[in-house]
TORSE-467385 format. One line per 8 residues: number of its first residue (from 0); their letters; for each residue x, y, z of N, C-alpha, C. Coordinates in steps of 0.1 Angstrom, whole numbers, always signed. Atoms other than C-alpha are relative to their C-alpha. Example, Ala and Ser with C-alpha at 12.3 -4.5 7.8 and 13.67 -1.06 7.14 Angstrom:
BEGIN
0	as	+9/-12/+0/+123/-45/+78/+9/+12/+0 ~ -9/-11/+0/+137/-11/+71/-8/+11/+8
This chain:
BEGIN
0	mgcrfwic	+7/-13/-1/-1/-2/-1/+10/+18/+4 ~ -7/-13/+0/+30/+25/+0/+3/+5/+14 ~ -2/-10/-11/+44/+47/+25/-8/+8/+7 ~ +10/-8/-10/+12/+55/+47/-2/-4/+14 ~ +2/+11/-14/+13/+32/+80/+11/+0/+10 ~ -9/-5/-8/+28/+39/+111/+12/-16/+1 ~ -8/+8/-2/+58/+11/+117/+6/+4/+19 ~ -11/-2/-14/+74/+3/+154/+11/+0/-4
8	lrvvivgg	-16/-8/+3/+105/+22/+155/+7/-1/+12 ~ -9/+2/-11/+131/+14/+184/+9/+12/+0 ~ -10/-10/+2/+149/+45/+188/+12/-8/+15 ~ -11/+5/-10/+186/+33/+210/+8/+10/-1 ~ -12/-9/+1/+218/+53/+219/+9/-9/+1 ~ -12/+8/+3/+249/+42/+204/+9/+10/+2 ~ -18/-9/-1/+282/+60/+216/-6/+14/+2 ~ +5/-16/-5/+255/+91/+228/-5/+5/-13
16	laviaagg	+9/-5/+10/+240/+90/+191/-13/-6/+0 ~ +14/+6/+1/+204/+84/+184/+4/-11/-11 ~ +0/+8/+10/+199/+53/+162/-16/-4/+2 ~ +10/-1/+0/+168/+46/+150/-2/-18/-7 ~ -1/+14/+3/+161/+5/+149/-7/-7/-11 ~ +11/+9/+11/+133/+1/+122/-4/+14/-6 ~ +2/-11/+11/+125/+24/+94/-14/+2/-7 ~ +11/+0/+9/+94/+39/+74/+3/+10/-6
24	cgfgggpr	-3/-14/+7/+86/+67/+54/-16/+3/+4 ~ +14/-5/-4/+48/+83/+58/+2/+9/-4 ~ +2/-8/+4/+48/+111/+38/-9/+0/-8 ~ +11/+0/+6/+16/+124/+23/-6/-3/+6 ~ +11/+1/-11/-17/+114/+36/+1/-13/+11 ~ +2/+11/-7/-25/+88/+62/+11/-1/+10 ~ -9/+3/-15/-7/+72/+93/+17/+2/-7 ~ -15/+1/+0/+32/+75/+94/+7/-4/+11
32	prngyspt	-6/+10/-9/+60/+59/+110/+1/+10/+16 ~ -7/-5/-14/+69/+68/+149/+6/-6/+9 ~ -8/+7/-12/+91/+62/+176/-5/-11/+7 ~ +4/+11/-10/+86/+31/+199/+9/+3/+7 ~ -7/+4/-13/+103/+30/+232/+0/-10/+8 ~ +2/+9/-12/+110/+2/+255/-1/+6/+11 ~ +8/-8/-19/+94/+12/+290/+13/+0/+12 ~ -11/+1/-9/+131/+14/+306/+6/+17/+0
40	tggvpfpd	-8/-8/-1/+154/+37/+317/+15/+3/-4 ~ -13/+0/+10/+184/+52/+301/+0/+5/-9 ~ +3/-2/+10/+179/+73/+273/-13/-2/-5 ~ +15/+0/+1/+143/+66/+272/-5/+15/+1 ~ +5/-9/-2/+122/+96/+272/-14/-1/+4 ~ +9/+2/-6/+97/+102/+297/-9/+20/+0 ~ +6/-12/+2/+71/+129/+286/-9/+8/+11 ~ +10/-8/-7/+52/+155/+306/-16/-8/-4
48	perlgths	+13/+7/+5/+16/+135/+309/-10/+11/-4 ~ +6/-10/+0/+2/+168/+309/+2/+11/-14 ~ -5/-8/+10/+17/+180/+278/+3/-10/-11 ~ -3/+12/+8/+15/+154/+252/-2/+2/-15 ~ -2/-6/+13/+14/+177/+222/-10/-5/-9 ~ +8/-1/+18/-13/+178/+188/+1/-14/-4 ~ -5/+12/+11/-17/+143/+177/+2/+3/-17 ~ +2/-3/+19/-12/+143/+136/+0/-14/-5
56	ygpglgea	+1/+10/+10/-24/+119/+114/+4/+5/-14 ~ -9/-9/+15/+2/+124/+85/+9/+10/+8 ~ -12/-5/-7/+31/+146/+87/-4/+9/+10 ~ +3/-10/-4/+31/+167/+114/+13/+1/+17 ~ -9/+1/-8/+56/+176/+144/-5/+9/+16 ~ +7/-5/-11/+36/+187/+176/-4/-11/+11 ~ +2/+16/-10/+36/+150/+194/+11/+1/+11 ~ -5/+3/-8/+54/+145/+222/+2/-17/+2
64	sgivytkr	-6/+16/+5/+72/+109/+221/+3/-2/+16 ~ -3/+2/-14/+80/+84/+251/-10/-8/+9 ~ +10/+8/-6/+67/+65/+280/-7/+7/+13 ~ +6/-7/-12/+42/+74/+307/-4/-7/+7 ~ +5/+13/-8/+35/+53/+336/-10/+4/+9 ~ +15/-1/-2/-1/+50/+349/-3/-8/+10 ~ +7/+13/-13/-14/+37/+381/-6/-9/-1 ~ +11/+9/+3/-41/+19/+364/+4/-9/-11
72	ggsididh	+0/+7/+18/-27/+10/+331/+16/-2/+1 ~ -15/+4/+1/+14/+6/+341/+6/+10/-12 ~ -13/-9/+10/+39/+20/+312/-8/-1/-12 ~ +5/-1/+12/+25/+34/+282/+6/+8/-10 ~ -7/-10/+9/+43/+43/+250/-11/+4/-7 ~ +9/-7/+8/+26/+68/+233/+3/+3/-12 ~ -2/+3/+14/+41/+66/+203/-8/-13/-5 ~ +7/+15/+3/+28/+28/+202/-18/+5/+0
80	vrgaadia	+11/-2/-2/-6/+45/+212/-3/+9/-13 ~ +8/-10/+14/-8/+71/+179/+1/-7/-8 ~ +2/+9/+10/+5/+44/+158/-9/-10/-3 ~ +13/+12/-1/-21/+18/+166/-9/+7/-4 ~ +14/-7/+4/-47/+45/+162/-4/+2/-12 ~ +0/-5/+14/-37/+58/+131/-4/-11/-10 ~ -1/+11/+7/-34/+24/+115/-14/-5/+2 ~ +14/+0/-2/-71/+17/+129/-11/+9/-4
88	rhaydlsr	+4/-9/+5/-84/+46/+117/-1/+2/-16 ~ -1/+0/+16/-74/+44/+81/-5/-16/-4 ~ +8/+9/+3/-88/+9/+83/-11/+1/-1 ~ +18/-6/+2/-120/+25/+92/-5/+4/-12 ~ +5/-6/+14/-119/+46/+61/+3/-8/-12 ~ +1/+9/+6/-112/+22/+43/-13/-8/-3 ~ +12/+10/+1/-136/-3/+51/-11/+7/-1 ~ +12/-6/+1/-165/+21/+52/-3/+7/-16
96	sallkgkk	+4/-8/+13/-156/+38/+16/-3/-20/-10 ~ -1/+15/+5/-151/-4/+3/-18/-3/+4 ~ +15/+8/-1/-188/-14/+17/-11/+14/-6 ~ +11/-9/+7/-208/+21/+5/+2/-2/-13 ~ -3/+5/+16/-191/+13/-30/-1/-16/-3 ~ +7/+16/+5/-203/-23/-27/+18/-7/-3 ~ -11/+8/+1/-165/-37/-30/+6/-9/+9 ~ -1/+16/-5/-154/-67/-22/+16/+4/+12
104	kfsvsppf	-9/+1/-8/-121/-62/-6/+11/+15/+3 ~ -11/-11/-2/-89/-37/+5/+7/-8/+11 ~ -13/+3/-7/-55/-39/+22/+5/+10/+6 ~ -8/-10/-8/-35/-21/+50/+11/-7/+2 ~ -16/+5/-2/+7/-28/+49/+3/+10/+6 ~ -8/-12/-4/+26/-10/+70/+12/+4/-6 ~ -11/-1/+7/+56/+3/+52/+14/-4/+8 ~ -8/+8/-3/+89/-15/+51/+1/-16/+11
112	eyysnkve	+0/+6/-9/+76/-40/+72/-9/-13/-7 ~ +4/+11/+9/+64/-63/+44/-10/-14/+0 ~ +14/+10/-3/+31/-78/+55/-12/+8/-1 ~ +12/-10/+6/-4/-71/+43/-11/-5/+10 ~ +16/-2/-6/-38/-66/+64/-9/-2/-11 ~ +9/+1/+13/-65/-82/+38/-11/-5/+8 ~ +14/-1/-4/-101/-78/+45/-10/-6/-14 ~ +13/+2/+12/-127/-93/+21/-14/-2/+2
120	fkypenwd	+8/+1/+2/-159/-88/+20/-12/-11/-8 ~ +9/+2/+8/-191/-106/+13/-13/+5/+0 ~ +16/-4/-7/-227/-92/+13/-13/-7/-1 ~ +14/+6/-4/-261/-102/+20/-9/+1/-18 ~ +5/-4/+12/-283/-105/-11/-8/+11/-1 ~ +6/-15/-1/-306/-76/-1/+8/+10/-2 ~ -11/-11/-3/-271/-54/-1/-9/+14/-9 ~ +2/-14/+13/-284/-34/-34/-11/+5/-2
128	tlgdeeke	+12/-6/-6/-316/-27/-21/-4/+7/+9 ~ -2/-11/-7/-307/-9/+3/-1/+12/-1 ~ -2/-16/+1/-314/+31/+7/+16/+2/+1 ~ -15/-7/-4/-281/+50/+10/+1/+5/+16 ~ +2/+2/-13/-293/+60/+43/+4/-12/+5 ~ -4/+14/-5/-291/+28/+55/+13/-6/+1 ~ -16/+4/+4/-262/+14/+40/+12/+10/+6 ~ -10/-6/-8/-242/+43/+54/+3/-4/+16
136	liatevsl	+1/+2/-13/-253/+38/+90/+5/-18/+4 ~ -11/+10/-2/-241/+2/+86/+12/-3/-3 ~ -17/-3/+3/-210/+10/+70/+2/+4/+11 ~ -10/-9/-12/-202/+31/+98/+3/-11/+10 ~ +1/+6/-14/-213/+11/+126/+11/-16/-4 ~ -4/+9/+4/-197/-21/+108/+18/-1/-3 ~ -14/-5/+2/-166/-3/+101/+8/+3/+11 ~ -4/-5/-16/-160/+8/+138/+4/-12/+5
144	qvghtvgy	-2/+12/-6/-156/-27/+146/+13/-6/-12 ~ -9/+5/+5/-133/-37/+116/+15/+14/+1 ~ -9/-6/-1/-110/-7/+119/+6/-2/+12 ~ -8/+7/-9/-107/-19/+153/+6/-12/+2 ~ -4/+14/+3/-102/-52/+147/+14/+0/-10 ~ -9/-4/+7/-74/-42/+118/+11/+6/+11 ~ -9/-4/-10/-58/-17/+142/+9/-9/+9 ~ -3/+9/-8/-52/-42/+169/+9/-13/-6
152	nstlyhem	-7/+13/+6/-44/-74/+150/+13/+5/-5 ~ -17/+0/+7/-18/-57/+129/+15/+1/+10 ~ -14/-3/-6/+4/-46/+155/+5/-15/+13 ~ -4/+10/-6/-1/-76/+176/+6/-13/-11 ~ -8/+10/+10/+12/-96/+146/+12/+3/-2 ~ -13/-5/+0/+42/-73/+147/+9/-6/+9 ~ -6/+5/-14/+49/-83/+183/+3/-15/-6 ~ -3/+12/+0/+48/-119/+173/+14/-1/-15
160	ltwfgtrf	-8/-2/+10/+69/-112/+139/+15/+0/+8 ~ -14/-7/-5/+98/-96/+161/+3/-17/+11 ~ -5/+4/-9/+94/-123/+189/+7/-15/-8 ~ -8/+13/+7/+102/-153/+161/+10/+3/-12 ~ -11/-3/+3/+131/-135/+147/+0/+8/-8 ~ +2/-5/+14/+120/-113/+119/+8/+16/+4 ~ -4/-14/+3/+140/-77/+117/-1/+9/-6 ~ +1/-9/+9/+133/-50/+99/+11/+12/-2
168	llipefys	-14/-6/+6/+167/-32/+98/+10/-12/+4 ~ -13/+6/-7/+203/-41/+116/-3/-4/+13 ~ +1/+0/-16/+192/-41/+150/-12/-11/+2 ~ +9/+9/-4/+175/-75/+161/-17/+7/+11 ~ +10/-9/-6/+138/-63/+178/-3/-9/+13 ~ +6/+11/-14/+134/-98/+199/+2/+4/+12 ~ -4/-5/-16/+149/-81/+231/-11/+10/+0 ~ +10/-6/-8/+118/-59/+231/-17/-4/-5
176	afswddiy	+9/+11/+7/+91/-84/+213/-10/-2/+12 ~ +13/+2/-10/+58/-79/+239/+10/+2/+11 ~ -5/-4/-15/+77/-61/+265/-14/+8/+3 ~ +11/+0/-9/+51/-51/+294/-10/+10/-2 ~ +13/-11/+5/+36/-21/+276/-9/-2/-16 ~ +6/-1/+10/+32/-32/+238/-14/-4/-1 ~ +8/+2/+1/+0/-49/+238/-6/+8/+3 ~ +11/-9/-11/-17/-26/+266/-3/+14/-10
184	snllgatl	-2/-13/+9/-6/+5/+245/-6/+2/-15 ~ +4/-3/+15/-15/-7/+209/-17/-4/+0 ~ +15/-2/-1/-50/-13/+222/-7/+8/+4 ~ +3/-12/-8/-54/+15/+239/-2/+9/-13 ~ +1/-9/+16/-48/+34/+204/-6/-3/-8 ~ +12/+1/+12/-70/+15/+183/-13/+2/+7 ~ +7/-5/-7/-95/+20/+210/-5/+14/-5 ~ -1/-12/+1/-92/+54/+212/-6/+5/-14
192	amkavqdp	+7/-2/+17/-94/+59/+170/-11/+0/+2 ~ +18/+6/+7/-126/+43/+170/-9/+10/+7 ~ +9/-9/-7/-143/+69/+195/+5/+15/-8 ~ -4/-15/+7/-123/+99/+176/-8/+3/-10 ~ +2/+0/+14/-136/+89/+145/-18/+4/+1 ~ +16/-6/+1/-173/+94/+156/-1/+14/+7 ~ +3/-13/-5/-169/+127/+174/-9/+11/-9 ~ +5/-9/+9/-192/+151/+156/+6/+16/+1
200	nenynqam	-12/-17/-4/-172/+183/+170/+8/+4/-2 ~ -13/-2/+3/-141/+177/+165/+6/-7/-13 ~ -3/+7/+14/-121/+165/+134/+11/-15/+2 ~ -9/+11/-7/-97/+133/+141/+11/+3/+7 ~ -15/-7/-9/-64/+150/+155/-6/+9/+12 ~ +4/-5/-16/-86/+173/+179/-5/-12/+9 ~ +7/+8/-10/-103/+143/+189/+8/-6/+7 ~ -8/+5/-2/-74/+122/+193/+6/+8/+13
208	trllaeem	-4/-9/-11/-56/+147/+214/-8/+3/+10 ~ +7/-5/-6/-84/+155/+236/-1/-17/+7 ~ +0/+14/-10/-91/+118/+243/+12/-8/+7 ~ -9/+5/-5/-58/+109/+250/+8/+3/+14 ~ -4/-5/-18/-51/+135/+277/-10/-4/+7 ~ +10/+8/-8/-85/+122/+289/+8/-12/+10 ~ +0/+13/-6/-74/+89/+291/+13/-6/+10 ~ -8/-2/-12/-44/+95/+310/+0/+2/+13
216	ktlgalpr	+3/-4/-15/-59/+111/+336/-11/-9/+3 ~ +8/+13/-6/-83/+83/+339/+10/-12/+3 ~ -10/+13/-3/-55/+56/+341/+9/+9/+13 ~ -10/-7/-10/-35/+82/+366/+14/+0/-2 ~ -14/-7/+6/-5/+96/+349/+6/+2/+9 ~ -10/-8/-8/+26/+102/+371/+9/+11/-8 ~ -9/-12/+4/+47/+131/+367/+10/-8/-5 ~ -12/+8/+3/+77/+125/+351/+10/-7/+7
224	aeairvtn	-6/+4/-6/+98/+125/+372/-2/-13/+13 ~ +6/+10/-7/+77/+102/+395/-2/-15/-8 ~ +4/+15/+11/+73/+77/+362/+17/-7/-2 ~ -13/+5/-1/+111/+75/+364/+8/-6/+11 ~ -4/+8/-11/+119/+68/+397/-9/-16/+3 ~ +6/+18/+1/+92/+36/+394/+4/-7/-7 ~ -3/+7/+8/+102/+26/+364/+18/-6/+7 ~ -13/+6/-3/+138/+22/+379/+0/-10/+16
232	svkgkwfk	+4/+9/-8/+121/+5/+408/+2/-15/-5 ~ +2/+12/+8/+120/-27/+384/+14/-2/-6 ~ -15/+1/+7/+155/-24/+371/+7/-14/+8 ~ -4/+8/-9/+171/-53/+377/-10/-19/+1 ~ +13/+8/+2/+136/-73/+375/-4/-4/-9 ~ +11/-3/+14/+115/-65/+347/+11/+5/-10 ~ -10/-5/+14/+148/-49/+325/+13/+1/+7 ~ -16/+3/-5/+185/-53/+326/+10/+8/-13
240	ggpvfpgi	-11/-4/+13/+213/-34/+304/-6/+15/-1 ~ +2/-12/+3/+211/+0/+288/-10/+0/-14 ~ +9/+0/+11/+192/+12/+262/-1/-6/-11 ~ -2/+7/+13/+205/-4/+232/-6/-14/+1 ~ +9/+16/-5/+195/-39/+242/-3/-1/+13 ~ +2/-3/-19/+181/-32/+279/-5/-14/+4 ~ +0/+7/-7/+170/-67/+283/-12/+2/+4 ~ +15/+0/-4/+131/-70/+290/+0/-14/+5
248	lrrnvdag	+7/+14/-8/+125/-94/+314/-10/-4/+0 ~ +16/+2/-2/+90/-88/+318/-10/-3/-14 ~ +9/-2/+15/+68/-97/+289/-10/+0/+3 ~ +13/+2/-3/+31/-92/+290/-6/-9/-19 ~ +3/+9/+10/+18/-116/+268/-16/-3/+0 ~ +13/-1/+2/-18/-111/+274/-6/+8/-11 ~ +11/-9/+15/-37/-104/+241/-14/-2/+4 ~ +13/+0/-1/-70/-110/+253/-10/-9/-8
256	lddgyvsp	+6/+7/+11/-78/-142/+233/-7/-9/+9 ~ +8/+12/-8/-91/-163/+264/-14/+12/+6 ~ +9/-10/-7/-112/-136/+283/-6/+14/-10 ~ +7/-8/+2/-118/-111/+259/+7/+15/+6 ~ -6/-13/-6/-98/-82/+278/+18/-4/+0 ~ -12/-1/-8/-64/-69/+282/+2/+5/+10 ~ -3/-5/-8/-46/-66/+311/+11/+9/+7 ~ -18/-3/+1/-17/-42/+320/+9/-8/+11
264	alipgvsd	-12/+2/-10/+15/-49/+340/+4/+13/+7 ~ -2/-16/-12/+16/-27/+371/+15/-2/+6 ~ -10/+0/-12/+45/-20/+389/+2/-5/+15 ~ +6/+4/-13/+42/-36/+425/+6/+15/+9 ~ -3/-8/-13/+40/-9/+452/+0/+16/-6 ~ +0/-11/+5/+32/+17/+432/-14/+9/+6 ~ +16/-8/-4/-9/+26/+436/-9/-12/+5 ~ +13/+7/-1/-40/+6/+451/-9/-3/-10
272	aepidyav	+9/+0/+8/-57/+15/+424/-5/-11/-9 ~ +7/+15/+8/-80/-12/+404/+6/+7/-13 ~ -8/-1/+13/-60/-13/+370/-15/+1/-8 ~ +10/+0/+13/-85/-8/+337/+10/-6/-10 ~ +0/+5/+11/-87/-34/+312/-6/+4/-12 ~ +6/-6/+10/-95/-28/+279/-6/-14/-10 ~ +7/+10/+6/-118/-49/+259/+8/-7/-19 ~ -5/+2/+8/-103/-66/+226/-12/+1/-12
280	paldslek	+12/+1/+8/-123/-61/+192/-9/-12/-1 ~ +10/+7/+6/-155/-75/+182/-6/+2/-11 ~ +4/+0/+13/-170/-85/+152/-16/-2/-4 ~ +15/+3/+1/-207/-89/+160/-7/+4/-8 ~ +13/-8/+13/-223/-63/+135/+3/-6/-8 ~ -3/+8/+11/-211/-82/+108/-13/-9/+1 ~ +11/+11/+3/-235/-112/+116/-13/+8/+4 ~ +9/-4/-1/-261/-87/+124/-6/+4/-12
288	ygiemvyt	+3/-8/+18/-261/-73/+88/+2/-13/-6 ~ -4/+15/+15/-251/-105/+71/+8/+3/-7 ~ -15/-1/+11/-220/-93/+60/+8/-13/+7 ~ -11/+9/-4/-194/-121/+57/+15/+7/-3 ~ -12/-6/+3/-159/-111/+63/+13/-9/+2 ~ -11/+8/+2/-127/-129/+57/+12/+7/+6 ~ -11/-9/+0/-98/-113/+73/+15/-4/+3 ~ -9/+10/-5/-62/-125/+73/+14/+9/-1
296	issghgad	-14/-4/+0/-25/-113/+75/+11/-10/-5 ~ -9/+9/+4/+3/-129/+55/+14/+9/+0 ~ -9/-5/+8/+38/-119/+44/+12/-10/-4 ~ -5/+7/+6/+68/-132/+32/+15/-5/+10 ~ -8/+3/-17/+91/-136/+71/+0/-9/-5 ~ +1/+16/-4/+102/-167/+75/-3/+1/+15 ~ +9/+2/-9/+86/-161/+108/-19/-4/+1 ~ +13/+5/+3/+54/-162/+93/-5/-15/-4
304	rkmrkitg	+1/+20/+1/+63/-199/+81/-3/-6/+11 ~ -1/+6/-19/+70/-202/+118/-18/+0/+5 ~ +12/+0/-9/+35/-195/+129/-8/-7/-12 ~ +10/+8/+12/+18/-212/+97/+1/-14/+7 ~ -1/+14/-3/+35/-243/+111/-5/-1/+16 ~ +3/-1/-11/+27/-237/+145/-15/+0/+4 ~ +10/+4/+2/-9/-237/+136/-8/-7/-6 ~ +4/+6/+9/-12/-258/+110/-1/+2/-12
312	tkgplepr	+3/-3/+11/-21/-241/+81/+10/+1/-14 ~ -11/-3/+12/-7/-237/+45/-4/+13/-1 ~ +11/-13/+5/-31/-202/+39/+8/+8/+9 ~ -6/-9/-10/-23/-170/+54/-7/+1/+14 ~ +7/+4/-14/-32/-169/+91/-11/+10/+1 ~ +14/-2/-6/-65/-159/+105/-4/+5/+13 ~ -3/-1/-10/-64/-139/+133/-9/-4/+14 ~ +7/+5/-9/-95/-153/+149/-3/-16/-3
320	rhfaaime	-1/+14/-1/-87/-187/+141/+12/-8/+5 ~ -16/+7/-5/-49/-188/+146/+8/+5/+9 ~ -11/-8/-9/-37/-162/+168/+1/-7/+15 ~ -4/+9/-9/-47/-183/+199/+8/-9/+3 ~ -12/+12/-1/-25/-211/+193/+16/+8/+0 ~ -16/-5/+7/+6/-188/+181/+2/+6/+19 ~ +0/-6/-13/+0/-169/+217/+4/-10/+10 ~ +0/+11/-12/-2/-201/+238/+17/-3/-4
328	yvkkeave	-19/+5/+1/+35/-212/+220/+10/+11/+5 ~ -11/-12/-6/+50/-176/+229/-3/+5/+15 ~ +3/+3/-13/+38/-181/+263/+7/-10/+5 ~ -4/+11/-6/+50/-215/+270/+16/+3/-2 ~ -16/-3/+1/+85/-203/+251/+8/+8/+8 ~ -2/-11/-11/+84/-172/+272/+9/-3/+14 ~ -1/+0/-18/+87/-188/+307/+11/-15/-3 ~ -8/+16/+0/+104/-225/+294/+12/+3/-8
336	kygfdigr	-10/-1/+9/+130/-214/+267/+8/+11/+7 ~ -9/-11/-1/+138/-179/+276/+1/+7/+18 ~ +5/-3/-13/+125/-179/+317/-2/+14/+2 ~ +6/-15/+1/+110/-146/+312/-13/+2/+8 ~ +13/-2/-11/+82/-131/+337/-12/+2/-10 ~ +13/-5/+5/+50/-131/+324/-9/+0/+6 ~ +11/-3/-8/+31/-121/+352/-13/-11/+3 ~ +7/+7/-8/+16/-151/+363/-3/-4/+12
């Protein structure tokens, strides 16, 4: 699809210089690349949670980056939130356009990651007899769920690829795959995006800016200095080393595929506040209106072949059918092969 999508970049410090661990483009319209940060200290930015800047779908320089620590959501990678949000928003736009025009398929592909989210629709027999207003209402309702689904699963697939050894440039990304903030931050972003596109009074960027600020307050974001202190309290337990290869010891592999919710990884002793879980995407509106959808993710990466072998499928991976088995494999490997803490 070209240079229009967010890609998970990791900024690391090598000899005092900032090095981007993966690249992308993103000029023109639509989602753009953003940096992503490991939730550690030592070269990782911790922005003021009350000054996160203005969200920008497409080119923009007004966004703050880095890790915010929250009492009820743990570490939040603001760039992951924004990036997943924009993929979800773009998938929503493409889905809605396809449904209104009666198109059968569309695809979403992050730049330089060489994989594709493909969505194919099969319409009910009475679709062409529906009035324009009714079609628009249905297209909007369905696309909210489709956008949410693609935004979340696309980023989950990225984590799977990096877990199984995919690297997008020179620096391996396994060291940060499924770090304790990743899945939660990505789902938060996709969730906020679907609220933002429905805002009747603000455009998407304005709504995302406001919603992100509101969610940080709801989650109980800590001031910058306190967030750094709290993160340092688990150095040696949840992570080790420096920002180049920080050695993430605490991995969050809760993708919500068993109970429908993703729970945060909270640093012990910070707060007694109840954690906030986010619901994973649902697709019940399709059945409601008699629309069938096949959603697949595929790539030429060796990691994709590994995942298809795990699931016993020869064709493209279908998130609803195959991701649960892959995540079970990841959980087992995380504990038995690598000795990681997965919070069980």
